[in-house]
N, C-alpha and C positions, 0 to 999 in steps of 0.2 A: 504493501500500499505506499502511496507517496502522499509525504505530509503535505498539510495544508499551509499554504505560503501566504505571505502578506500580500497586501496591495504594492504592485511593483513600486520602484524607488524613483521610477522616471517620473510618476505622476507627482510625487512630491516636490521632485528638483522642477518640475513645469512650474505648479503653484506659486515657488519661492521665487522662480526667475520670474514670471510675470508679474508676481505682486511689486517687484521692483522699478516696473515702467511708469515713467511721466510722458505725459504731453498734452498737447492743447486738442480742442474741438477739431475735427476734419470734415471735409465735406464729403458729400454721398453723392454717388452716380445715379440719377432720377431717369427714369422712362415711364412717365404716366401720361396715356392718351387722355384726349379731351373727352368729358361725357358728365352723366350725372354728380353731381358731387359726393354722393355719398360712397360710391364705388370708387371715384377718385382718392378720397379722403382714406378708404381702406388700403389703396393699394399703396398710399405715401407712407401709410404706419409700417405696412410690409415689407419696404424698401429701406426705411431708416432704420425699423425696429423702435420707435417711439409711438407712445400709446397717444389716439387723437381721440377726444370726448367731443359728442356731438349729438344734436337731435335729428335721426332718422327721418322721422317725417318731414321734417322742413327741408333739409338738403337734399333730398333724393328728388325734390322739383326744381333744384338749381343745377345750371350748368356751369361745369367747370371748365379751368383752361389745361390745355397739354403743357406738360412740363418734362422737359429734358435736360441731360448736361449734370455738370458736377458742381453740385450747390450746395451751400449750408443748407439744412433742414429748416430753420426760421425761414430763409429767403426762398426755398423753393415751396415752403407752405403760403406765403404771399403772393406768391407768382400763380399758384394754383386757385386762389380766391380772389384775386386781382378782379376790379370791376363786379363783383358780386355783391350784396347788401350783407356779408359776413365777414369776419376778422377773427385771427387766431392769436393766442397768447401763451406764453408758457406759463405751465402753473407748477412745473416741476422739474427737474434734470430730465427726464425724458418722458414728458406729458405735455400736452396741447390742449387747451379748452376753444373750440370754434362757437363764437356768439354772433349774433346780427349787430352789425355795426350801427351806428348813430345815422338817424335817416338822413342827415344834413350832409353826409358824403358823398352821396350817389343818385343819380336821377335815373329814371326807365327810359327806355327808347323804344319805338314801335314803326311799321313802316309796312310797304308790301311790293313784291317784286313781279312784274308781267313779263310775259316772254314776248319776242318779236311779234307773233302771231295774235297777241292778245288773250291769250290762256295765261292762267297761274302760273308763275315759277316755281312748281314745287320741287323739294329736296335740294335748294339750290345752298351753296355754303356762302352766309354773308357775316360780315363781322368787322371790328375794329381790331385792326393788325398791333396799331401801336398800343393797344389796351390789352391785348391779348385775349378778345372776346369773339368767339365764333359762334356759330349753331344754323341750322339748318332750317328752310322755309316749310311750312306745313302746307296741305293739300291748297289752301288758298293763296299759297304765295305771301303769307305773313309771317313775319318775325317779332320778337318781343325781346329785348333785354333786359332783366329787372334793375339792374345797377349798373349806370356807366359813370366812371369818375367825373368830375369837372374838368372842363377842358375842351380845345377843339379837336376834334377825332374825324379820322377818314375812313368814311364807311365804303367798302368795297365789296362786291361779287361777281362772280365770273360764271358764264353758259357757254357752252358749245355752239360755234359759229356765230358767234356774237360779240359785240365789243363790250369789255367788262364796265361794269357799273362803279362809278367812284364819286364820292359827294361828302363834302365836310359837313361835320356835324358839331354845332357849338352847344355844349351840355354845362348850363351855369349850375352853379351849387344848389342842391336841394330844390331842383324847379319842377318836381312830380315827375309826368311823365310829357317826352318830346314826340310829335308825330310828325317822322319824314316825308310821310306821305307815301304817293304811288311812285315808283321809277321804274321806267320801261327797257328793257335790252331793245339794242339795234342791231341788226344784220351786220355780218361783215365777213369778207373772205379769208381774213387774217386767222392765222391758226390760234387756239386759246394756250397762252402761254401755262406751263406746269405750275401748279400752285403749290409750293413747299410745305404748306401748313394743312394739307388734305387730312380731313377728319377719318378715322378709321372706326367702324362700327360694323355691326352683323345684327343679323334677326334675334339674337338669345343673348342676353347680357350676363353679368356674373349673378347669381341669386343670393339671396341675403345667408341663407345657410349653406350655400355652396362650399366643398371641402377645396375648391379652385378658387377662393377668395384671393388669393396672389392673382395680380392684375396681368392680363396676356403679355405673354414675352416678347420683346423686339425681334420682329421676323429680319434674322440675320443670313447671310450667305450659305453659312456650314450651321446652322442651328436647325431648331425643330420645323421640320416641313408640314407637318400635319394641322390642321386649322386648329385654332384654340377650343376647345371641349371644356364643357360645363355638366354638371350632375341636372339639370333642368332644361336641357335639350329634347327635341324628339326622339334622339336616341338614347336609350338608359345609359350613359355613363357612371362610373363609380370612380370618385376623385381622392387620392391619398396625397397631402402635400405635405411640406417639407418638416411643417413641425411636429405631423405625425411621424414621421420617420426619425424626427433625432430624438424625440422623447420614448422610442421603442428598445434602444439600449442594444440594439440589434448589432451586429461582428460585420454581417454581409447581408446584401439586397435578398437573397434567397429567404435567408430567415425571417427579414420583415414580411416578405409577401406569404411564407408557409403561415405565418399568424392571423395576417391580417384578412388574406383573401379567401373568402369562404366559398365561393365557387369553384375553388382548386381541388386538388385530391390530395385529401388529408391525411389517408391511410398510407401513401408512399412517401419515402423517405428520400431527399438528395442524396448523390453518390457520396459526398463528404461525412453522411450522416449514416450511410449505410454500411452496415458492419460485413453483408454479402457481396457488395459492389467492389469491382476491380479498381487496383489504385489508380488506372489512368481511366477510369470512366468521368466521363463530363457532360453536364447537361442539367438543367433545372427540371428533372422528369416529375416532381411533384407538382408543377402548374399547369397542368391540362385543365382547362376550363369544364364545368357542368358533366364531366365523367365521358368527355369524348379524348382520343387519343391526344398524346403530346405534340405531335406533328398538326394537331389540328389547332392548335393555340399560337398564334403568330406574337413573337415578341421583337419589338422595334426599339432603337434608342433614337430619340429625336425624330420619330417617323420613317427610319431606315431600318431594313431587317437589320436583326442581329445576328451574324453568322452562326452557324453550328458548328460542333466540333464532331468530325468523322473521323474513323480509324478505318483503315482497307480490311476487306475480307470480314467485319464484325457485323455492320450495321445493315438490318434488313430494312430499316425503313430511317429516314432522316433524323436523327434525335432532334429532342429540344435544345436550344442554346443555351449556354451557362452564361446566367444573370449575375452570378458574382464574379465576371471580369468585369463588371462596371462596378466603381468605389461607391460605397454606400454615401461618403460625403459629397459626390459629385450631383446626386440626384435633387432635381427643385421638385419635381411631381411624377405622378404614377397616374397614367389614363387607362381605365379598364372598361372594355366595352364587352361584356358577357353575352353576347349574341353572334350568329352568323353576321360575316361583314366582307365577304369577298369583294363586293363592289368598293368600298374605301380602301382596302389594304390588301396587296398580291400576296399569293399564296393561297392556303384553305383554310382561313380563321373560321371555320364552322363550331368550335367551341368558344372563340373569341379571340379578342386582342388586348397585348398588354403592350402600351407606349411610355417608354420611361425618358421624361424631358429632363435634362441636364441643365444644371444651375447657369444663369447667364453672368456674363463678366463683370463685376463689379472692381471698383477701386480699394481693395482691403486686401488684409493677408488674415487666414484663417488656420488656427492648429487646431484639430479635434482628436481625441485618444478616447477609447472605448476599453475596458477589461472587464472580465464577464469571468467568475468561475463558480465552483459549486460551493452549497454550504452544508453540504453532507459529510464533512471531515475528510475529505480526498480534495486532491489536486488534480483537475482537468482545466485547463484555464484557456480562453479565447480573446486574443487581444489584438486591437488595429489603432494605427494612428495616421493621419493625413494632414498635409501641410497643403492651402491651395494659396495662389498670390495671383490677384488680377490688377491691371495695371492700363491706364489710357496715356498714349503718347500722340505725340505730332498734334496737338491742340486737340485732343480728342478723335483724331482720325484712325488711329490705330488703337486696336482693344487686344490686349495679349493676356492669356491666363495659362498658368501652369499649376499641375498637381502632382504630386507625391502621395502615394499611399503602400504601407507595408500592413501584413495581418499575420498572425500566427493563431494555430489551433492544436490543440492536444486532445484527443477523446480520451472518453472514459471507458474502463475495462470492467470485465465480468468480477475481478479482485474486487473493483470498489463499488459497483453496482448490487452483484448478486442476483440479478434478474433469471441467469440459467439456471442457478442453484435452487432458487425459490419453486420455479416451475419446471424442474427436472421430470421428464417422463419417467413412468413405470418400465422398468427393465425389460426388453422383449423376451421372449422365450430361450431356453439355450439352446437352440440350434440357431440362433442370429447371432452374428457377431457383434460387440460392442466394443466401442472405440472410446475408452477412457484413460485414466492416468498412467498404468501399467499395462501391458500387453495380457489380453484375456485369451485363454485356451479351451478348447472345447475337442472332444474326439471327433475325428472326420466320419466316423458311421455313425455317431449320435450315440454309442454304447458306453459304459461306464470305464472313467481313465484308470481307476485303481483297485479293479477286481469287481465281481458281482456285489450289487446293493450301493457301490458308490456312485459319487455324483460323475458324470459326463462333463464336467467344466471345473477349471480352477484358473488361476491369473499368479504371473511373475510378481513376487515379492518385492516392496519399495527397496531402491538401493541395489537390486540384483545386477550384477556384471557379465552373467549369461552362463557362469560355470556350474550355478547351484544343481545339486543333485535333486533324486524323486522326492527323497522326505521334504524337502523346502517346498515343493509343489502339493505333495499328499497333505501338508499340514492345512493347505488351503483349498482342499476338496470341497467344492461345491459354493465356493468364496469368489464373487467376481469383483473385479475393480470396476468401482463404478464413481468414485470421484473424478473431478475434470483433470484433465491434464495440465502439466505445469510445464511451458516450453522451457529450453536452458536459459533463455535471455530475453528480457523485455516483452513487450507485445506480439501478438500474432493474429493471423485470420481466419482461425477453428472455432466454432460454436462447442467444440469439444473440450475446448481449452479453458483454465480461470484467467490467461491472460487476454483472452477476447477482445479485439477492440471495437466500440460500437461505433465505427467511423473510421477515417484518416488520420494520421498526423500530417498537417499541412503546412506551408508557409508560401505566402504570396507577395507580389509586390506591382505596382502599375505605375507608368507613368502617362499622365495625359496633358497636353497641352493645345491652345488654340489661338488663331489671332483672325481678328476682321479689318479691314483697312478701306475706308471710304475714300475710293479713288476720283469721284466727283459725287456731287450732290444727287446723283441718280446712279452711280454705278458702286457696287459694293463687294468684294473679293474678300473669299473666307478659306480658313482652313482648320481643322482640327485632326488630330492622332493619337491612339492610345497604344502602348504596348504592355501586356500585362504576361505575368508567368508566376506558375503555382508549381511547387515542387512537394509530392505527395507518397506516403508509402504506408502500408498496413502492417508492418512488422514482420516476424517470421513466418515463411510459409509452412503449414503442416499436410501433411499427405496422411492418406488411411490406406491401411494395406491389410487385406484380409490373406493371410498365407499358407501355404501348406506346407509344414514341415513334417517330411517322411520319417519312417519310423528307422530307415539306413542312417540318417543325418547323425555326425557325430555329437549336434546340438541336443538331439531327443532323448531325453531320458525316460521316457513313458513306455518305449519298446512297439509302439502304434503310429501310425498316421494321427495328426493333430493339426487344426487349424489354428493360426494365430491371429488376432485381429488387435492393430496396434496403430497407434499416432505415431509419424515420424517426422523430424524436422530435418534442415541443413545447417544448423549453426556456424559453420565453420565459414559461410558466406555473409553471417551479419545480420543483424535485425531489420537495417534498411536496405537490405540489397535489391528487393523488389519496390524499386522508384521509379515514380513518372513524372517528366517533366511535360508539361502544357504550358504551351506558349501560343496567345494569341495576341495579333495587331490590327489594328483598320486604322485608315485614313481617309478623310473628306476632302473633295475640293469643291469648292461652289463659287458661283458669280450670281448675284441679284441686281436685277435691273427695274428701278423703280421709275414707271412711267404717269403719265396724268390721269387724274380723275381716279386715283386708289389703285390703279392697275401695276401689276410688279410680274416679272418673268425671272425665273430660275432656272439655271442647269447646275446640277451637282452630280458627282460622281462619289461612289465608296468602294475601296477595294479591303476585303478583310481576309486573313490569312490566320489559321491554326495548324499549328503542328504539335502531334503528341509523339512522345519519345518514352520508351521504356527499356529499363533493365530488369529481367526477372525470369522467373522460372513458368514454363510450360504448364509442368507437372513432372510426374514421375512414369516411367515406361512398365506398368505393372508385370508384364511378361517378362522383364529383364530383371525386376525385382524378384519375381520368383525363381529366375536363374541362378541368381546371386546366392539364394537361400539353398538350392540343390546343389551347388556347386561347393557350397562352406565357407563362403565368404562374405557372408552376412548372418549374424545369429539375432532372430527374433526374440529370442526368451533372455532379452535382458532389458533394464528400466530405464526405455528411450528418454525419459525425463532427465537423468544423471548424465548416461553414457551415448555419445552421439555415433551416428552411423559410420562405418569402416569408409576409407577412401574409393572404396569400389563403388560404393554407391553415388558417391559425386559422380566419378568416372563414367560409370556405364548403365545408370538408373535414370539420373536426374536429367529432364530436357530442359535446355535453356533457349530463351528467345536469342536468335542469332547465334553468338558463342559466348561464353562466360566473361562476366564484366564488360559487357557490349550495351551501349544504348541502341535500340532499333525503333527505327521511327515506323511506328504503326499507323500513323495518319498525316497527310500533306494535303490539307482541303483550302481551296481559297475562293472566295466570290467576289463580283464586279457587279455594282447595282449603279446603275446610273439612269437619272429621270430628268425630263424637263415639264415645267409647268408653268400656267397662268393664274393668276389670282387677282381677285379685287374682293375685298372685304365691305366695301361701300358702293356697291354698284347699284345704281338708280333704274328699278324696273317699275313698269305700271302698278306690279301691287305693292312695293314700297323698296326700301334699302335692303339690299340683299348681297349674299357671299357667293362667290362662284370660285372653283377650283378645279382645273384639269390638265391634262397633258399626257404622255407617254414616257414609260419605264421598260427599262431593259434589266436582265439578270442573266448572270453566269454562272453556273456554280462548277467547279472542276478538283477533282479527287485523282491525286498521283497515283501512280500504279505502285504495287509495293511486293515485294519478295520475301514472300514467307519461307525463312530459312531456319530450321531448328537442329540444334545440335545436341551431343552429350556432353559431359564433362569433357573427355579426352580427345574433344575435338569431330570426332566422326559424326556424320550427318545422321539424325532421327528419323530421317524421311526423305522422299525426294522433293527438293524445294518447290515451293508451289508461287507462281507469279498471279498475283491479282493485277488484271489490268483496270487502269483507272478509266472513268469517264467524264463527259464534258456536257452539261445541259446548257439548255439556253432559252429563256421565257421572254416573250415582248407582249406588252398591252397597253391599251388604250384606256383611259379612265377620265370621269368627270364628275363633280358633285356640285350641287346647287343647294344653299341655305337660302329659304324666300319666303316672305308672307305669302299663302295660297291665294289671299283675296287682299284688295285694298282694306285696311281697317274704318274707314268711312261705311263700305259696303256690309260690316258685320253688324248683326242685330245687336241689340241692347243689352241681351244674356251672354253674349262672346265678346271678348277682350281682343280679338286676333285669332289667326290662325296661321301657324308655323308649318313648314314642309324640309324636308332633308331629303332630296333625290340623288342617286347616284348609280353610276353603271362601270363596269370593267369588262373589257373584252381581251380575253386571252387569245393571242396570235401562236398558231403551232403550224408544224409542217403537214399535220393530219388534219382532218376535219374531225376526227374524233377526238381530239384531243382540245379543239378550239372552243371557247364557248364564251357565252354572255351571261355575266352575272350581274342583275340588278339589286337596288335596294331602296326602298321608298319610306320615310317615317314623315309621321304627321303628329302635331301638337297642337289642342287646341287650348287656348286661355280663357278660363272662365270668371264671372265676378267671386269675390272673397276670397281671393287666393288658391283658386282650383284650378286644375289644369289636367287633361287627359292627354294619352300620349299612346303612340302603337308604330309598329315597323313591319315590314315583310322583306326577304331576304332569300337570295337562292344561291347555290352553290352547286358545280359540278367539277368532278376531280377525277384525273385519269390515274391507274396505279399508279402508286409512289415508287418512282424510279429507283432502282437498285445501283448503289454507283459502284460498287466493285464485288465482283460475284462470278462465282463459277457456275454455270447453267447444269443442273443436275434435274431428271425426271423426279416427278413427285413420286415416292413410293420405293424409289430406291435408295443408293446410300445418300446421306444428304451430302449438301455443299455447305461450303463456308467453314469459319472456324469451329473447332470441336470444344467446348467447354464443360465443365465442369458445373452441374446447376443442382441445388439444394430443393429436394421437392419432397413434397406429403404425398404417400401412395394411399390412399382412400380404401382400395381393395385389401391391403396386409396392414392397413391402419399404422404404418411407421413412415418416420421420415429420413432419409439417406441421399447421398449425391449420384447422380447419374450422369452419363455423357449426352450432350444436348448437340444439334446444329441443324441449319436448314434445309428442306427440301422445297425447291423453287416451284411454286405455282406458275403455270404456266398459262393457265385460263382465267386469269384476271380481266375485267373489264371495268369501265368507269362507273363511278357512283354518283348520286343524284342526291341534294337535299335542299330543303325549305324550311325555314324557320320564321315563325311568326311570333311577336309581343306585343303586349296592351299592358298601357298603366296609368295612374294616378297621382298627379302632385296636391298638396297642400301646404300651404305656408301663410303664416300670418304672424302678428305683433311687431313691437319694437322694442322696449325693454326688456318684455318676454316675449322671445321669438319662439317660432313651432315650423316644424317642417316634418311632413309624413310623406312618403312614397311607398307605392306598391306596384311590382313589375311581373308579369306573366309571360314566360316563354315557352313556345311550343315548337319543338324540332323533330322532324322526320326525314329518314335517309334510306334509301334503297340503295341495294348492291353495294353497302357499304364495306371500305377495307379495312380487315382489323388484322392486327400481327398477333400469333397467339403465343405465349410464353411457355415455357417447358411446364408450368404448374398447371396452365389453363389447358395444354393439351392432356397432360394426365388424368384432369379430371373430367374430360370429354373422352374419354377413352373409348366408350361405346360408340361415339359418332366417328371417330378417328381411329380405328384398332390399326390400319398399317402405320401409323405414326409412332406408336408405344411399343417397344421390343423387349419381352421379358426372358429372361433365363429360365430353362428347366428347371422344376421344382427339385429340391437338393434332398438327400434321405433323412427321413426323421422332421421334414417341414412340414407342419401341420396346415400350411395355408392352401388355398385353392390354386393360386398362380404362383409363379415364381418373382424374383426380384425383377425391377425395370433397369434393363442395361444402356438403352439408347430412346432418347425422344427427338423426334425430327418436328422442328418448330418452322412456322410457314406465314404468309400471307394469305387472307381467304376474303370473297365477298361475301359479307353476311345479309341475309335477304333482307333483314328491315331492323331497324333501330327507331324508337318513337321516346322522346324523352318530354316532360313537362315539369317546370320548376316556376316556385315564386321567389320574389328576394323583398323584402320590406325593410326599410329604413325609416328611423325616427329621430328628430334632433330637437333639443331644447337650449336655448341659451339665454340666460338672465344677464343682462350687463352690467347692473349696479349691484351685486351681491357684496356686500362687506368691502367695497372698495374695488373688487376685481370681476370677472367673468366667472359664472358658474356654467360648465357644459355639460350635458348628456347625450351621448349619441348610442344609437342601438342599430345592430343591421343582423337580419333573418334570413336564411337560406334555406329551403324547403324541396325538395324532389315530391312532386305530386305523382310522378310516374317515370317510368325507364324499364321499357320493354324490350327484349331482344329475341329476334329470331335467326338462329345461328344458320340454319340452312333451308332452303325452300323445303324441304321435308321434314325437318324438325318443329316440334310445337315452339308458340310464341309462350317466351319465359319474362315472369314480372321478376328483375334484378331486385327488387326492393323487399319483397317478400316473400319470395323462392328463389334466390338466387342458385345458379349452377357452376359459378366460376368464370364463365366466360367474360361477364363485363367486369370494368373496375369496380373497387372495393366501395360502395357506395354508402354514406350515410344519409339517412332520410332528413336528418335536422342539423344545422350547424348556427351557432348565433355568437355573435359579440357585444357586449355593452362596455362604454366607457363613461365613467363621471372624473371630471376635473374641476378643480378652480384654479384660476391663476390671476396672479396683482403683479406688481412692477417689482416686486422684492423676491416674490416666490411663488411656487404653484406646487400644487399634488393631486393626484389622481388614482385613480384603480381602473384596471381592465380587467373584464371577465370574459373567458373563453368557454363554449358549451359546444361538446361533440355528442350527437345521440349514439345509442347502440346501433350495432349493425348485424344485420340479418346474416348469417352464415349459410354455406350449401350444405345440403343435407349429409353428403360425405363428408363433411368436418365433424359434426356433431358428436360422435363418438369421442373423437379425441379431445375436444373441448368439454364435452360433459355437457353440453349446452346448445342451444340453436341460434344463439348471438354472442357478441361481444358487447359488454356492458358500457354504458354510456360515462364519460368524462369531463370534467369541468376543472378550472384553473382560475386563480385569482392571482393578479400581478397589484404590485403597489408601486408607485414612485415619488419621489420628491426633487424640486428643482429649485435653483436659488441662484441669484445673481451675486457670485462669488466678490466681483470686483467691489461691490459695495462694503465687503468687509476688507478685503485682502489688499486693494487698490486704493490710491488717493484719489481725492474729487478731482483732479485735475487732469487725471490719465487719460489717454485716448484709448486705451485698451479696456476692452469689454472682456470679461471673465463670467462663463457661466458654467454651472456643475449639474449635475444629475445623479442621483442612488436610485437604484432600480431593483426589487425582488421579484421575480417570475417564479409563479407556483407558489405564494406565499403560504398555503397551509401543505404544501409537500403531497399533494394529490397523486396517489399510484397511478400508473399506466394499468388499463384495463387487462385482464388475462388474455391470451389470445395464442392457443396451443400453436398453432401452425403457422406463424409469424416467420418470414423467409429468413429473418435473422438470427433465427433459434434463439430469442430469448425469453419466449413462451410469454409476452406480451405486445399489446398495440400502443406505440408509442404516439402519441399525438402531439407533444410538446417536446421540451428537452430532453435526452437521456439522460442529465445529470440531475434533474428532479429539481430540487429548489435551488435557484440560481440567484446570484448577486451581480449587477451591473453598474460600472460607476463611469461617467462619461463627463469630460472637461473639455471644455470649447473656447478658445481665446481669440479674438478678433481684434485686428489692429487698423 
């Protein structure tokens, strides 16, 4: 057991060092669009981290000015409110109060604009540039400025194909309302000059309770290319903002999404937390949405596909990308769309889309560190530290950012958790092999070992060196070794061992850099790039062998043939020999052209590359291992925990990737994504101001070839080297999206306040008509009185069979193609768990699948000081001919349907079962006849903005599967995978829920997060081993405390900000529910952290 360590010393050094820093106040880079003052003030507060107190009811009717540039917060707030009847003043070091200004300081101005033909000039931008006041005319061409400061101001407005209107308006002090009258545009053949102050808007603004309350990020050449999304649109997005990410105490991004994303796969662990996964495995396999496959959830970064991590000869379908390559400190917000969205995003997002939006460049330096560890008396730390610096150069034309991140993870082991020992299965019958601490021995013919009436089993005594005589074994007659194996050194990868690691030891680092340069007022160039590296291992490799020791062997004291089941390691290679290096890099180049009247054109390209290298063991040649026993070179009757194998075992039986001590490149995969798009977020249509986005994109995927060469320790080949030929795939698609009012607001009846639409389509172009397809999406939202709104969507998806990037073509039913792997399965016929060989048998009869998703929902929100928001959405997805890849356990569970894919050995003498052990399982992809899912998502928010001088917030979210039916084959029955699962579908929880309560003030804040996981129904074949037909429900409570450390540790005039948080997850140490057939072998279903109750300490310094 490792001792519990104190909080790392570097945290203490960081606090002391930061406390000594002094400086004056510093300007902040603002980017606040013009619009409703309440939203502008929220954006101001978010960007400078100062609190602003104001009346929502009063300010939401006022138009605020756009503010951009490097400014002192006081100056920025003055510019934002300039010309309005409101003014701001400081009420504390980081607090402003906005109140109505004395009436004598400003006057109101009104007027009307007419087009050359005599019709009202609707939606025309008019304003006083010198005063920073602008607005759009209404349907009658009228405008009204409620507060214009005294003095002479130039009123101007522009219209296509007309001479701009300019007139001087003299505004006396406190003169009431000034009527400018009617001004008419006159025609002109001269082009209208570009207006550098174009107001950007859209049909959907930021809702009062929207988790996207941060203002839309500036559109940059290499930034987020997707449209700004909110939770109140026609499409049911879920938004996670920077505040939620920061307070989570997570070390990596996947950990955050695993906890917060209710639509994801709760029962699947990512590779870094999966004790049964290879060290070189990568991909956030737990992020598959709504029960669909992981490759049906698209993950984006700034609207661009996050490249996957592929390895040659292994991947039967494109694996999910690994979000942990994106440092958590870089993330500004996460937008999740849990419905089919093929029209909006390329690929096959039937389950949904996750868009990770990176933080914008700001002129500051930020250092963040997080450390987590167990509170259970053992040491399994996780830590991360990141440094970010942003700076504006050349008078603001050039903005650069640099980010460095490091992290380290040490998994807990069975020694510390005791899960396997707590849920140790009942020992199998005497004829079955048992792999435990010391070798177990049984007679080969099932008869007594020591004469009539004696037992047929015994075991090797602890500490035996292989020279023991018969009495040593006779004294243990009938005694089998049932305690867990203890590896010679460090952790290992076997659930039969007490040093089994529940995850992998990993260290990673990344460097991110970005730059944008304004070449001209209308042209911006941008670039960003990231380089990430992760090094991981799972400890010693443990091999199981069931060896025959013949009566004639000099090692055999029994005088008859016996079988010896044992665990063996290769300690001479070292604990970290099986080490993987996962390298990922990506670069984005882009150009943004700003045109007149809100139009912009962008061209960008992203190149990504992942390289997976591994030094490790393929396994052990069981035939050669047996030959070593037969030849007298290997003695199985020794305590393998103490005495390692002979050199002959390394030289003749172990199989190495490549050759000993060689790193082999298992995967070299690169992608190229380019796109050209035209965008306008303030397009004037007959129905109102709209947003349009359209263009064409191109994607190329390439996996390099791979020579699969395997050797024994002596350098001889373990088989004929197999070359896996790589493949290049190309896709081109044309896309478009329109967000617009369905009808003009004036046409709506009194009981409808507006109808918004979101229409999109994408056409995939391919070499064959079978693969080319059109995928439309339509969304509708109806705004009703009293804060109510209704919304609905419909989307389609057509997907060609997933291409195999690197495969040997082998006919179904023959020997499988692809990598031969050791897979841990549960055999429902024998009611036992053990390891089998598995590989793919390619199905050459696949055909395209089709899907349609419909959703409908309702939103209600109201209140000012006490604010409420409720939302409820229902989704229905039907798929026909769906492609699904069946894993080894799924094939075994469905053996009656796929008898040719499960190979069993003959029954051994004395075996009382009806069938023998499974030796091989052939996996593969299939067209499932039908899948039909229905789910509900509900959310509730409450905010009290004046609770004891701070904000009280309550947030809850609930996910429910109403239906999940699967028909595996046209001839098989329709299976309800919720109430009567058969093991073919993902492990579904009918209900999941999160509830958060928090209070935050200027000096400190605290909160509680509750997570609930419903019970899960099990397939009938698992009931016997589980002792029940379900897995029990699970819940945990987390608590956190945040504080402004700078108030106590820094001088008042310091320009350094210092914040800290301490968080305890699983406060009551709720144990994971029992699950006898968990793939990790732990005997439990882990939903939270393997470590149980953990603490997290985070410190952020901002300069």
